[in-house]
ZANU-748497 format. One record per atom (N, C-alpha, C): x, y, z; residue in one letter. Coordinates in steps of 0.001 Angstrom, whole numbers, plus 500000, padded with zeros to 6 digits. Example, Ala and Ser with C-alpha at 12.3 -4.5 7.8 and 13.67 -1.06 7.14 Angstrom:
BEGIN
513190494310507800A512300495500507800A513200496700507800A512850497750507080S513670498940507140S512900500030507870S
This chain:
BEGIN
500483498893499698M500110499999499505M500829501363499847M500433502138499342S501513503303499098S501424504337500274S502523504631500458T502020505659501652T500795507241501813T500908507180500292E499978508329500021E498156508085500634E498601506587500674A497253506371501286A496388506032502394A497722506149503421H498052506500504255H497960507590505737H498039508663504553S498379510288505641S496284511249504885S496626511766505657V495188511853505809V495062513417504737V494345513329504347S493865514516503237S493600515970503754S494543516884503876P494338518274504167P493202518837504495P492071518459503481S490697518657503675S490135518485504989S490254516993505313A489933516209506629A490590516670507294A491832517663507374K492446517715508713K491913518828509825K491740519190510842A490950519922511688A491546520894511346A491344522247511959P491799523469511734P492620523622513023P493862524436513320P494663524596514375P493754525432515430P493884524907516500E493490525699517536E494279527273517456E495040527425517655I495519528854516966I496011529202516065I495338530303514733P495528530488513694P496975530681514225P498367529941512582E499545529416513225E500581531032512583E499797532216512032E499894533305511697E500119534422512958E499208533532514870L499807534503515443L500707534175516305L501484533287516003L502371532496516652L503818532758516270L504308533552517257D505896533956517277D506912532860515980D507291533695515104P508441532249513754P509212531547515490P509659532537515602D511507532078515918D510616531432517500D509796531504518034A509384530592519076A509146529187518438A508623529418517238V507874527312516212V509678527370516030V509950527642515565K511264527577515198K512640526873516005K512122527398517621V512611526790519172V512143525134518938V510733525343519106V509795523980519848V510067522963518348V510792523080516988R510604522280516255R511992521480516257R512890522558516342R514069522235516657R514732521425517240R513990521675518897L514269520655519800L513532519057519440L512502519578518891R511560517964517967R512910517178517173R513455517792516459R514038517166515551R515363517031516150R515149516838517538A516916516621518296A516108515350519394A514546514866519377S514330514160519856S513674514125521105S513648515825521638H512805515740522479H511152516191522749H511039515922523480Q509401516708523357Q509621518458523791Q508289519400523181A508962521270523219A507623521566522626A506745522699524064Y505531523174523546Y505566524320523763Y504520525505523251L504824526237523832L504038526124524732L504271527604526201V503903527114527289V503011528073528439V501905528093529002G501968529131530040G501207530682529217G501266531461529691G501231532791529002G500743532518527833G501882532438527222C501326532963526079C500185532248525033C500576530942525592V498649530083524930V497557530434525817V497464530932527352R496376531817527242R496082532905526796R496888533806526847D496757535140525541D496159535030524375D497140533745523540L496620533429522204L495260532874522245L494486532044523321L493745531052523518L492243532641523978L492671533667523897L492132534929524503L492272535802523801L493269535739522070R493312537230521083R493369538142521788R494598537754522692I495447538986523365I496955538559522859I497708539551522202R498757539190521619R499807539638522873R500543538296522787P501544537923524252P502373539075524190P502792539274525094K504489539735525444K505109539071524911K505779538287525032D506647537178524870D505948535483524687D506771534828524200F506538533048524462F507810532048524505F506676531418526045D507924530957526463D507556529202525604D508825528508525826V508683526997525198V509519526272526766V508401524905527247A508776524289528071A509060522392527233A509879522148528040T510734520758526840T511310519528527750T511571518692527240S511870517412528408S513228517993528113S513739518806527399A515299518470526949A516113519389528691A516592518333529091H517482519142530434H518451520344529665H518634521226530827P519454522374530677P520833522514529557P521540521368530137S523098521902528909S522223520964527385S520812519770527388Q521423519639526371Q520068520762525305Q519208521537526386V518613523185525522V520579523233524726V521108523633525600K522126524950525151K523191524168524321K523483522959524233D524025521788523003D523615522582521957D522226522382521949T521336521954520589T521135523740520102T521399524838520392F521199526178520268F522407526934520752F523226527087519032R524541528137519899R524288529422520330R523222529798519865N522766531311519835N521931531457521529N522096530777522139S521931530398523643S522768530107525006S522459531195526118R522653531109527352R522207530129528850R522542529517529057L522130528985530359L522098530193531469L521242530637532471I521151531661533345I519776530566534570I520716531438535665G520794531323537154G521133530379537688G521467530198539294R522129528992539352R522184527549539789R520917527565540739R520071526159540598R518845526405539900R517885526676539520F516980527057538710F517632527164537056F517514526615536641R518753526655535433R517486526643534127R517936527750533323L516989527949532576L517583528313531077L516912528217530133A518142528675528165A517469529700528248A517968531035527405H517555532192526964H518203531735525410H517377531907524607I518052531763523531I517586533399522542I518595533453521648F518775534460521404F518648535101520046F517878535880519749F517239535857518083F517574537905517627F517899538519516807R518066539628516251R517013540469516795R517302541674517301G516981543190517699G516180542745519472G517233541892519472G517310541709521263G516274541108522141G515360539941520988K514442538977521370K514839538225522063K514245537336523310I514655536220523867I513456535118524255I513518534108523553I512531532991524172I512736532039524908I512218532149526336E513553531530527589E512689529693527495E512703529042527680V513534527668527470V513322526870528659V512221526522529295S512856525620530766S512550524311530479S513109523648531473T513179522707530764T511453521822531656T510587520486531463F509867520235533154F510141519245533726F509362520465534570R509303520341536243R508581519325537043R508626519487538033A508112518592538918A507547519505540757A506328518755540787N506444520089542303N507589519474543544N508704520221544085P508934519255544945P507978518977546306P507514518983546065L506709518535547409L505238517854547218L505780517560545811D504602516254545575D505981514833545917D506999514970545862E508130514086546772E507461513393547750E506949514179548577L507165514078550007L505734513416550962L505719512382551554Q504807511822552183Q503842512597553065Q504548513300553364D503989514664555106D504674515946554520D503212516377554510L503539518403554146L504681518839555200L505035519426554521P506197520065556239P504488521431556061P505056521936557910Q504097523208557947Q504342524492557752Q505864524406557067D506664525028556729D506208524783554415D505393525714554054L505576525193552454L505825526019551394L506448526878552417L507641527955551051L508255527055550029L507970527094549168I509025526280547938I510138526912548025I511566526557548599R513271526729548202R513987526426547402R513030525184546537H514155524693545631H513117523952544412H513063524021543225D511982523889542260D513348522933541203D513609522151541032N514660521994540399N515017520098540030N513674519661540156V513732518340540116V512694518114539066V513663517766537761F512776517157536005F511834516068536392F511086516327535768G509285516021535776G508747515300533950G507086515398533903S507360514884532792S506390516242531998S506132516550531537A504733517394530938A503666517310531896A503056516397532020E502239516717533129E502426516797534528E503296516548534812E503751516669536275E504239518045536445E504896518872534865D505470520339535047D503928521479534489D502859521076533795A501541521622534158A500949521838535094A501342520466536083R499994520321537464R501265521094538850R502136521946538268R502882522004539526R502548524242539144R501978524495538097R502351525902537670R500674526542538902R500490527409538812D500316528721539368D498572528140539362D498223528809538302F496604528475537834F496636528135536672F495305527668536836T494789526151535542T494694527130534470T495178528643534286I495061529426532689I496303529357532331I497409528926533585N498636528972533127N499322527466533064N497976526582532927G499030525474532995G499141524431531367G498311525499530490L498046525137528898L499302525069528481L499448523561527586F500744523867526487F499422523780524812F501111524223524345Y500299523987522668Y501502523064521406Y500680522286521120D501758521605519786D501799522570518688D502359522874518184V502852523311517183V502566522846515742V503015521460515945D503196520650514863D501166519997514397D500982519776515431D499132518978515619D498506520014515655D498474521240516022G497644522449516495G496527522196517360G497495521653518436R495883521822519290R496704521772521466R495472522231521727V495840522494523272V496167521424523989V497048521460524213I496817519953525729I496559520887527150I496201520203527862D495415520672529204D495322519492530050D496397519258531023Y496611518455531939Y495746519023532808Y495305520038533100V494616521302534712V493017521740534737V492370521530533724G490915522092533118G490792523926532660G492358524287532588G492588525323531897G491550525923531072G491198525347529986K490257525352529137K488948526040529490K488678525220530139D486995525293530725D486836526621531405D488385526651532661D488312527863532617D488430529475532553D489135529643530942L489098530784530527L487606530698529852L486584529813529238R485594529449529198R484628530837530199R485375529921531043A484275530009531930A484202531590532813A485909532592532287R486480533730532637R486901533634534371R487522531946534400L487674531853536252L489335531903536577L489411532979537265I490827532079538202I490475531604539289I491217530096538854R491220529098539917R493062528898539966R492937528772541303T494338527352541585T494577526426541124T496117525396540780I495990524203540472I496046523392541592I495379522502541879G495411521852543171G494467522951543974G495184522697545535N494339522853547089N494915524211546943N494070525040546504P494595526724546879P495307527159548066P495157526476549438D495932527270550548D497078527045550654D497324525105550100V498409525166550091V499338525659548622V498331526304547438R499302526950546748R499585528151547081R498625528902547794M499095530205548217M500097530315549198M500389529162550203R501510529204550759R502685528871550496R502912527860549143E504024527471548384E504731528812548438E503868529917547573D503747531232546921D503215532544547179D503237532789548159P502658533862548889P502584534769547354P503099535248546702V503364536192545240V502802536331544472V502162534689544134R500944533866543776R499482535017544102R499241535453545247I498347536239545329I497682537812544135I499809538236544602L499747539335543133L499587539006541678L499922537887541326R499653537003539894R498271536909539849R497700536502540667A496269536251540683A495604537201540539A495571538162541040I495012539494541353I495372540382539733I496634540168538912R497140540878537709R496196539920536711R495772538658537048F495192538065535713F493966538300535755F493121538360536766A492036538875537134A491601540454536204A492646541712536927A492367542809536529A492258542306534603A493766542122534516K494068542104533052K492656541282532027K493119540127532173C491846539900531318C490158540354531748C489892540120532763A488763541184533593A488129539266533562A488988538559534307F488142537755534525F487528537611536460F486599536971536965E486556536893538611E487755535537538597E488093535890540214L488624534895541303L487272533641541878L487882532387541193E487353531758542114E486673531389543303E485903531298544382P485751531897545603P486617530739546819P487259529580546435N488028528917546813N489244529677546828N490121529983545824T490913531086545241T490976532101546451T490134532993546355L489629534095546853L490543534111548154L489450532667548936S489118533006550486S490678532383550501S491681531823549941A492697531645550111A494107532955549896A493560533558549308M494514535133549027M494580536079550395M493141535650551040R492802536785552098R493338535489553298R493658534223553234A493585534038554133A494814533743554229A495821534419553246H497686534656553372H498252535201552847H497181536550552392V497953537779552282V499465538127553564V499084538349554439H499595538368555818H501604537283555584H501550536795554200E502691536027554696E503648536003552643E502871537342552676I503129537833551023I505246538431551322I505086539025552548P506590539536552853P507498538903553088P507143537326553271R508059536501553521R509076536002552138R508708536905550795C508396536204549614C509775537401549548C510928537444548643A511949538064548405A511229539683547304A511778540455548605P511310541845548071P511487542657546800P512717542051546216P512179542256544531P511947541759544083P511422540398544185R509873540031542964R508975541329543918R508662540983544892V507766541563545210V506914542416545184V508091543699544495L508142544822543959L507964545095542719L508770543854542367E508467543546540702E507321543507540527E506332542498540791E504903542267540797E504084543591541004E504250544224542190V503182545456542571V504017545967541262V504704546780540383L504995547194539013L503970546572537830L504214545408537774K503252544492536254K502376544945537106K501749545104538321L500097545234538405L499648546718537644L500575547535538153I500006549390537862I500933549348536254I501287548365535753R502196548702534313R501059547756533133R500217547578534052S499061545754533117S498460546888532437S498107547791532354G496820548293531467G495170547958532276G495407548116533360A494269546806534489A494480548117535350A495120548844535894S496021549436536977S494609549714538517S493276550260537713R492655550434538115R492047548894539532R491479547811538879R490710547288539249R492235546224539345R493119546440539327S494456545721539971S494479546692541584S494590547474541620F494180548376542441F492973548312543639F491670547803543131E490856547671543752E490802546063544269E491408545128543749L491776543831544168L492778543840545479L493845544830545017L494265544878546138L493605545064547885L492925545654547863R492141546638548693R491106545512548653R490685544841548304E489608544127548517E490087542914548835E491616541841548927V491708541106549513V492709541518551011V492909542781550926G493909543264552190G495465543343551648G496087543147550793A497206543309550352A497869544404550383A496951545547549984L497265546931550423L497629547904551351L497621547169552717R497642546917553720R499059546786554166R499609545397553305I501018544948553919I502051545235552270I501555545219551686L502296545641550246L502851547515550643L502258547892550761L501360550021551223L501280550620552224L501556549969553145P500786550584554207P500641552022554263P502007552807553796P501420554244553606P500327554716552795P500285553859552031V499369555036551289V497521554445551254V497996552389552328A496359552532552445A495988553404553841A497419553371554140A496365554463555958A496479555744555485A496551556540554260Y496170557731553801Y494557557388553483Y494777556875552354L493586556345551463L492180556280552324L492436555283553880E491127555343554691E491031556441555690E492020557513555737R491592558216556566R491198559745555468R491804559600554616R491522560456553487R489702560300552851R489038558527552778G487909558381552226G487457558286551160G486687557750551329P486259557349549365P486680558141548084P486476559885548655E486393560577547810E488209560779547371E489082560462548200E490321560467548314E490365559401547056E490388558409547912A490357556569547056A490095556565545864A488791557722545072E488349557118543784E488779558211542728E490017559339543215R490482560942542993R491574559996542244R492175558794543601H493818558049542476H493156556900541874H492086556245542293L491608555697541131L491384555989539537L490997557085539579R490484557617538658R492075558494537507R493139558374538394A494668558172537881A495142557371537594A494875556053537926L495085554610537611L494611554692536403L493406554978536211D491682554974534812D493028555069533766D493611556589533943A493974557912533060A495308556817532475A496051556360533874L497211555925533257L496916554350532288L496003553653532453D495464552460532108D495617553242530515D494542554121530414E494416554921529207E495347554109528121E496853555286529268H497754555580528081H499145553955527455H498347553280528724V499399551946527988V498829551512527392V497044551215527378R496483550315526533R496855551333524968R497388552211524703A497566552970523585A499029552627523436A499670551757524097G500785551626523915G501921552605524031G501565553330524972E502621554344525909E502858553487527662E504103552776527207I504490552338528432I505389553079529454I504717553381530677P505592554384531327P506716553623531827P507534554633532386S508707554122533385S508575553385534443S508867553044535266D508831552610536646D509071553543537983D509703554767537347A509915556108538077A508403556543538126A507805557056536419V506659557477536772V505210556214537309V505337555442537488L504392553818538561L505356553883539712L505796554637540072L506200554686541022L505559556547541845L505743557134541158A505474558847541238A503833558264541285A502996557683540116T501948557944540132T501027556796541506T501546555905542248L501566555337543111L501948555382544591L502133557135544772L502634557680545980L502791558807545532L502002558996544066A501451560934544477A500313560735545554A499425560120545799P498387560893547460P499393561522548917P500125560559548538L500831560577550221L501289562064550357L500885562416551573P500981564105551664P503192564176551502P503543565488551548R504776566001550911R505851566390552030R504640566713552813D505449567013554691D506024565763555597D507231565639555665A507965564253555939A508008564306557503A507413565523558139A507355565461560141A505955565437559955A505022564932558930R503407565213559214R503280563513559954R502062564115560763R501969562611561922R500592562938561898R499910561889562622G498145561822563065G497621561807562245G496161562581562252P495133563454561552P496378564079560272P495421563600559337I495647564198557574I494998564967557429I494775566476557623P494026567440556910P493044566864555941P491763567333555739K491131566884554034K491096567639553139K491333569017553489A492049569514552350A493356570663552697A494237571069551862S495257571698552511S494939573555552717S495264573874553600Q494757574760553560Q496247575891553068Q495446576925552322P496598578504552107P497625578749553355P498595578491552351Q500296578845553422Q499677580540553827Q500546581250554635P500695582561554325P501530582624554186P502149583890553287P503072584665552381P504604584063552632P505385584478554088V506221583952554736V506683582708554580V505414581576554726A505571580348554825A505647579673553238A505222580077552981A504551579881550771A506286580152550718A507129581306551129E508518581729550442E508689580920551054E509392579958552042K510237579590552502K509631577442551965K508815577549551985A508291576147551129A509125575735550149A508825577703548746D509510577468548126D510909577249547918D511715578460548459E512946578013549089E513606576044549133E512528575514549930E513155574020550036E513011573276549362E511373573468548162L511743573196547767L512774573339546583L512853574124545904E514123574499544939E515851574204545171E515944574105546777R517120573566547045R516997572001547111R515988570996547356E515854569755547283E515885569052545728E515405569932545012L515279569876543363L516656569731542662L517480571007543024S518224571550542305S519405570973542634S519350569753544425A520286569301544447A520245567903543832A518721567259543629L518673566296543245L519015566100541395L519284567090540568E519743567450539788E520797567879539245E521460568480540149A522647568048540961A523413566807540092A522691566759540889S523224564480541221S522810563601539552S521663564229539081A521353563654537852A522572563762536915A523007565568536892D523715565972536175D525206565178536168D525459564823538067A526658564250537649A526765562507537111A525944562177537663S525839560150537050S525944560965535552S525439561622534315E525478561759532982E527221562035532832E528122562435534102T529117562827533570T530535561913533730T529563561134534422E530766560068535263E531401558495534196E532331558753534637D532879557428533731D531726556267533392D531326556165532409P530660555034531744P530395553739532351P531688553181532937A531578552009532749A530963551757534229A530974552921535421Q531337553309536730Q529660553640536984Q529090554035535681A527480555021535572A526386553726535958A525175554205536151P524721552671536525P523477552233535420P523187551449535638L522475550883533963L521646551752534115L520778551852532455P519783552960532435P518681552385532519P517186552407532412E516370551987532540E515901551358531246E515682550085531579G515225549001530765G516638548293530242G517402548256530649A518660547828530475A518508546417530787A519218545569530299L518685543748530575L519518543949531977L519077543285532392R519332542955533937R520406541650533973R521478541381535462E521740540434534791E521622538820534515E521397538240534183P520304537038534307P520212535988535109P521535535874535957A521422535117537089A521207535586538456A521287537233538591D520180537559539860D518934537260538808D518480537836538283L516511537194537557L516307536241538045L517146535096537470H516718533703538362H517673533156539762H517997534416540388D518351533456541885D517264533372542051D517737532231543462E516856531580544471E515951532866545176E516725533923545940R515948535097546629R515736536333545652R515750536167544403L515312537300544170L513746536452542983L513513535725542646G512362534811541945G512249534629540875G513450533747541089G513143533449539151G512520532258539544G512251531225540271N511496530687540900N510375530592541042N508589530069541237P508060530658541340P507909531019543201P508928530561543924A508841530742545451A509794530544546060A511024531675546524F511717531316547446F511410532117548866F512496531394549986A512120532025550841A513662533543551331A513135533990551958V513607535463551981V515328534779552641V516983535494552212G517926534341552054G518260535715553458G519568535180553855T519498535837554839T520239537006554779T520947537557553891D521052538547553581D520342539647552666D519077539026552968V518271540517551769V517096540744553240V517011541418553442Q516188542511554258Q514189542312553634Q514226542077554191P512414541443554350P511904542572554016P510576542579553201W509823543685552824W509120544352554053W509479545963553882S508707546472555508S509068547729555066S507681548612555275L507970549782555054L506604550161556271L507302551604556295P506211552524557875P504617551962557700P504186552014558425Q502769551621558711Q501678552981558592Q502038554237558982D501177555361558988D502369556042557932D500913557135556975A501217557906555982A502395558821556182A503073558458555301V504574559802555502V504836559662553882V505787560749554153A505838561390552404A506401560004551627A506244560333550590P506589559591549584P508326559537549196P509328560692549886D510610560420549435D511293559394550863D509900558800552195I510897557550552811I510099556243552613I508803556344551908V508510555197550880V509644555015550217V510099555608549354L511096555193548276L512347554971548941L513089555658550219S513953555538550720S513878553745551514S512882553372551826E512828552109552440E513316551136551007E512244551138549929M512480550362548769M514163550298548555M514598551451548115V515707550709547760V516562549947549237V516470550059550517R516961549360550844R516858547845551249R515311547869551356T514363546699551494T514330546017550236T514244546365549307A513212546096547865A514790545797546850A515681546405547310R516736546720546093R516082547464544934R515618548184545414L514345549444543722L516261550369543715L516730550447542753P517724550761541816P517633552239542441P518537553344543250R518513554607543548R517852555412542415R518890555067541099R518344556232540409R516719555974539994R516429555203539984I514641555216539690I513974556145541149I515003555199542457A514066556515543702A514179557994543303A515265558545542961E515951559478542768E514903560517541947E514799559402540640R513794560304539339R512468560217540255R511632559485540553S510578559668540945S510170560668541846S511554560553543140R511376562014543916R511221562911542893R511985563407541787M511756564710541049M510761565017540609M510047564048540179I508726563634539549I507898564711540212I507759563602541594L506810564379542576L506543565680543349L508521566129543368L508704567859543915L508326567863542790L508580567769541129A508032568829540253A506400568906540054A505365568377540826Q504350568625540359Q503416569659541489Q504065570292542333P503545572233542783P503751572357541946P504955572387541114I505689573259539986I504532573216538824I504680572569538629L503220572175537119L502300572750537547L501636572287539065S500414573021539505S499976574167539721S501173575229539502G501674576248539799G501295576794541734G501546575563542522E501109576200544147E502813576198544561E503786575982543793R505222576352544733R506020577338542773R506709577313543092R507575578852541791R509027578183542562R509562578134540717R511317578014540872R511654579495540763R512423579437542120R513004581012542203R514224581641541115R514627580384540893R516278580635540537R516116580298539508R515378579272538282S515461579075537332S513599579667536252S515213579530534740S513020580254534349S511919578614533687S511151578948533520P510458577532532729P510409577370531664P511769577961531281Q512362576922530396Q513027576412530674Q514256576873531341A515485576083532380A514754574467533086A513345574767533803F512690573715534121F511999572972532997F511633573026531839V511125572029530628V511846571434530040V513243572049529951R514579571242529456R514866569932530388R514594569920532143Q515176569259533204Q514631568012532079Q515796566431532248S515704564914531982S514353564733532407S514208564836533500Y512807564067533994Y511205564789533914Y511746566039533232F510741566949532646F509431566240532441F509520565605530810P508339564887530330P508297563770531013P508385563002532726E507556561914532854E507430562861534270E507416564047534702A506950564736536076A505430565020535051A505476565785533596L504359566823533136L503101565114532853L503535563953532399A502896562884532418A502399562431533778A502798563038534530V501695562261536222V501229563430536013V501502564777535826F501124565729536249F499728565457535051F499775565148534337E498804565390533126E497740564390534094E498210563025534527L496988562216535188L496243562722536282L496647563538536854S496058564184538146S495079564959537532S495977565796536323V494365566560535943V493722565232535941V493750565161535343A492865563844534536A491448563575535912A492250562570537176A491224561957538663A490729563554538638A491159564532539120T490465566155539306T489740566550539124T489831567080537798G489377567443536584G489754569281536481G490869569438537513Q491757570719538006Q492731571012537069Q492898571765537095G494966572217536509G495090571756534721G493833572223534288H493954572205532355H494309572960532365H494109574052532419E495091576127532790E496525575398532311E496599575225533595Q498399575136533775Q499038573518532505Q498328572390533001L499149571851531612L498740572200530391L497914573287529898A498121573480528158A499082574158528348A499764575259529379K500737576248529135K501622575537529062K502425574024530049W503261573419529946W503150572296528807W502454572282527900Q502443571345527063Q503133572139525914Q502310573600525440H502632574876524807H504610574574524819H504514574526526426L505936575180526757L506836574728526424L506794572871526447F507378571665526065F507156571480524457F506062572150524065A506579571510522700A507070573224522094A507338573706522512G508556575442521584G507539575870521572G506100575777521973Q505612577273521475Q505478578369521990Q504449579726522325D505160580750522519D505379581029523798D506078581397524618L506437581339525642L505901582431526688L505495583855526130S505101584571526617S503479584711528117S502848583909527226H501647583592528425H502212582607529673H502935582097529332V503990581048530676V504565581741531725V505280583182530593Q506258583959531745Q505259584913532498Q504577585206531815A503655586236532772A502501585965533952A502872584718534103D502135584358535340D502954583661536247D504628584218536612E505776584315537025E505762585477537704E505800585812538907E505501586879540171E507196587353539518E508118586637539419R509238587439539008R509838587664538192R510774588263537620P511540588239535941P512464587595536550P512599586609535282Q514204585039535064Q514623585863534302Q515257587689534036A516755587825533929A517614587120534604A518004587340535779G519316586395536445G518954585088536782G517594584449535596A517880582675535936A519236582408535513A519675581352536651P521289580373535392P521047580260534339P521990580364533279R521688579960531618R522240578660531583R522015577895530548K522765576498530385K523245576949529219K524899576482529180R525976576737528160R526455575004527936R526864575321526721R527228573998526171R528626574110526406R529329572743526620S530815572685527302S531033571589525652S532529571762525531R533475571540523912R533047569616523565R532407569182524670G531578567999524033G530634567529524226G529581568584524589G528260568819523824G527452568745524819G528213568336526055R527347568648527290R526665569181528173R525755569511528174R525037570856528962R525611570011530300R526172571003530807R526894571948532250R525945572886532788R526113573104533805R525089573825534971R526269575346534715R526139576386534843G526527577835534518G526305578830535189G526823579987535567R526330580492536631R526351581641536370R525147582163537075P524824583870536009P525768584942535603P525951585754535301K527074586925535635K527134587790536363K528421588533536468G527984589004537776G528054588448539117G528290587276539714R527867586875540547R529254586056541449R
């Protein structure tokens, strides 16, 4: 009998569950090359979930039966990352990375009696495809896609939950949340991003174990918080954080402030997040400094303030206002000088620019959360922020100390927040002109946060329009007319021979 007699005609073959044109061609190449090397390989996790929802995935991941060293041998354009949890990154043109992980089993599944402390501290037990699916967090993230057969492989009921629009843990929700309390934040992000509901038992487990989040590595917790705000569904994420009690754990100063100020202030903050979501959905991805500034914007600026928070800021007498202007001027000038110095220092010693690829070993070190969950190491400070409503500076300083927030991002956020009263017209810069202020590197980010504030409060449209015109290089006379003092004596900027700006002194001083 001929080979043709056994073949299935193209017309009889069922169409693929995910159209091939939606798949990333490089990810498909990785899967097929691993299969040619006699390994199992599938697309896995979030990319499968998003494709079934017809959402464009941010990235594509591959799971395989090949061990990390075998993946490395198969791809010359790859390198292994992580110390104990070994993964392979395969590099393509344009900086694209396809991450390849080996099928693993849940290490707790090997134990006859579960320990009292379920927090996963190692996760390098290789397993089968089904074991790999069952060790994952939520059913909608436990799906595999066979690119050759065009079918979804579902060991955990993820397709049913996608249709029901539910976030449900794989297995016992109490056990899964205790294994990795950061799953609470991931559940919130998926529910908000996909407009899904939290399955009742999963929601109960989230509320019951939310106090365990600080046991996880703080840098990983911070990254999950930033993902929530960057998701395009930050308003819903914030509402869910409050609903499950996570906001009091993660950001006690913000929670305390909003509780004291009442529903009106909370709604104003949510409207700012609404405006942020519109920008994200339009493809404008804000920097981490903007995200943090937006999150901390409601906090009082007075670092020494304690006790009851006034319901509305009272106008200050002229002398107090003048002192406040001078203090703001000094603080911003010091931060700007620091930022200018970092631009001129030895590039080899300078901090990594925002968005630069961090060292993969750090990303997947067990203390930082490359694995599903890890205990805080002895040399890592626990997540700990002030419990009272304090100034953003204090919160940012604690994030630098305990969560490894890069200092450059914290300082950028401070400058953005310090610029807000200048943009709104509440404060003035006495020693620099509006044009000099607009030329500051952080100005576009500060203006973006001010735009969110205007959208939230409905106030400040005129000031926003003035600064937008100024930033766009329009006629400046209407802005200068609002300044109480003439700006003739303001410092002027001049170019050094190397073309880099440096701060000059006014003549006659």
